Steps between C-alpha positions, in 0.01 A plus 500: 500500500382375839493146361855548372608608849330193647667274247845646574432460872404136438827444313702642790315289756528182292878518530479427874156338536328208331175650371259431215547667164369853458254406225353220709453734797343766277261249342401372842429856616283553191322165550628391160680178589261257328599390152146557373461846655559783253360777714673658797429754772700760310328431167156511666589830666616650170183388327285646779681835475464504121131417511405742777742789443721484193245430225224741616721780638812513280516654152747444218731759346597350167788745448686406819382135503389545860185459703434782748230537761192682376392827657153353538411415856378136520137470615598243761847549654709186498569388856861388536677382815762735637867424449625298800769654712832321528846581619737656244723193496208297359491723188825638361714481813514850649275809513733678254481213251122486542476872425720463193287212374179695555641791297586258222164324515315831499611551139295195397193530720302744285452280195505145363727424205775280366716509820207371705432229242857371533450475877165326454648241264784435745264471799243269343729296278394258231279310743250762620518744209277289270236488774492881516487526121204262485318701770547817292379331181192372680444858618498613135240234417285604797523868405390427145204308639418785738503781241312300235145588622610862556625527141173343385315779681708764323446327166123497546495869586682609182289647216413270213711696253834677553643641178841641415576852624457756219802708400290805416387533862849577626631404842215663686239326285670162542519533878136606515401198292705266720328635810162439337596141420622436855229695681330167566777422748443803725299295748756219505799677660552229762477230236759674283734541796473131585576399140802732482633369830456142382682571171770682696563198725523271196752737342699523823534123524607468136761773538614338827543177306706695245735625774525145635582376150785756471645398836470126436671536163792681665519239773485220240774668296725524805422138581577397143838675511588303814381157386554503122875420511433194716210384282683550171256761375579810293266779380443504126495805273120491472446467876470120492691283745749266333684194631877528476535121496271321256359188662766482769489555871516847647831621652359450850403136437828435321696644793326285761516187283872541444555569871297191588694282253835628626407449864341156469790368293728564795534187716512714814138619446295340779152621398461526120118488511482849648691642203265325257211660690659842458536439128132406467400805703698716258301352211173571683608856577593546135149401390332720762700811416451455126124466552494838677697685232221547245245677717194670355378856532285586800338792317411292194341237724304768684371639169403152383318438828315832465402413145360167618306679776349736240380223273173447690409869455620534141144475361384786726801730467588427137184412310541397136329748260196371320605634159857380510636855504624703796214663685556875519184635654334209684802335662495473881814291529748542784717748308199738479445478877867560579516787251209675673641440847842626395386828345271570798768456765752696287257789472417480870864496607588802283198729489362434848850485652417182687744235617363232269844425353655485848238236584546285189844565346624323189374156603162576342661523156690176557189315608262646241737473203593142595136394504441682169802334342417149622141542371640594157360856512818708469423618145142586597622697800754697300240587236201585716644609832350836603837645601659396171219662304522824700875518445454445127250786489736718703781442252280603208363799688847625594592513131171637367455784751748785527631599845309833487167318461550279804325583826769532772255415779390185322860398426597541863233253605551246223880484471534313829247240389666453161839455670349238733350322198835500322668355808231230526542416129876466539455272800239289318731462201784400731287230662383365162860489374607301805209260461578441132859416590428278799164347405455488120148393405422274209310641203139474608289673238426457134231658285426530132240640258328287237493603135140609549613747769349309792736468797615164622462464872825550681671181604608535860749251638539418866703771673795309639856597577792352314678210674240485778242242396404384847532650844454341841169610644427544867373181656603286205 
């Protein structure tokens, strides 16, 4: 809003004074005048705030599609300069207008969501926004590299064999068995916290990219509605963009060509070359605008980039089984690590009444499920996840045992945990559904059994994302 006020002020002053354009003055202030400079002071400041404050200290609420500040106190407070004092006329004009603006801005200061993303897209523009996106994608790659040795430590600590949870043990027996399996992690509390925070930051960036994708699609749609009539484009029934004039010039080019022809044919025209220049500029503008119509998805690119970053750790986090069949008891793939981390922090947040959820939010599910999906482990996770197995046992137990046989004290302690597991399962399914729609994976696995009964080793194809064969790598 302050920039809008400055722009309106510039328009009023330009009526009486000869001054540079507003965009040129803004770019000069941001040190973004060079044609080869894609960064700016504003983009650098936004990235610094995201790296030092937003990613570590904000949590996602998937229901409201908002990031809110965590109740966790950061270990090292972020030092920020105080807001400079200026006269009221340098802001909104008067003290009353400043107070009204502050009341309006206060409604948006407690969270980060779609309204803030619209402002960010408008502030950075198409020049600096790609620079910020690349910085965030590099942060994902760095986080994956950082948590890799930590996950290896958790893998090595797991027992050699982890079987399926027995139905005859009931909920209490299943939870006791899970605690026995994960007792090897009791001395690795700091390691687990670091892994969860790393996964949470990855999920936050991916969800942030999803919000950016929503905003850019709306901006592109508005831009298409404004430019399509001039370019001769119409939306098709299947979402494709069609040309209203097959092989001919667009209405804009036709208009300028006809105007040029009519003007230059007049004998009183003293400078026909300038009109020919305008006609050629219209053709160039037509090509530039048409090239920007079919833009890709930011979220799909971010998922493809994440998949490429995971490729180097695929052998460690998604080892191929020796027999060709899915490993049930000996697997230590990433889905097993995330399953153990998830059920532990769910139990801690419910039974110990800690603020674990307030520290992590829903970004953990987005980060963990995205990694699981890109590694091709969704089916394994849904079959062998500890929370899924406990919920299956709970459903059987609720039918087999009459209400009079249930222990009320036990139910009071376990119902909260079961409800948290159901919520986590719904969120995981939501993330997987979104990933299937936005990032469909090719069929990667094939297995068969010979007539003798011996299994053929599973054929595992390279885990790539459709339509993204190559990606620009940093430093390339």
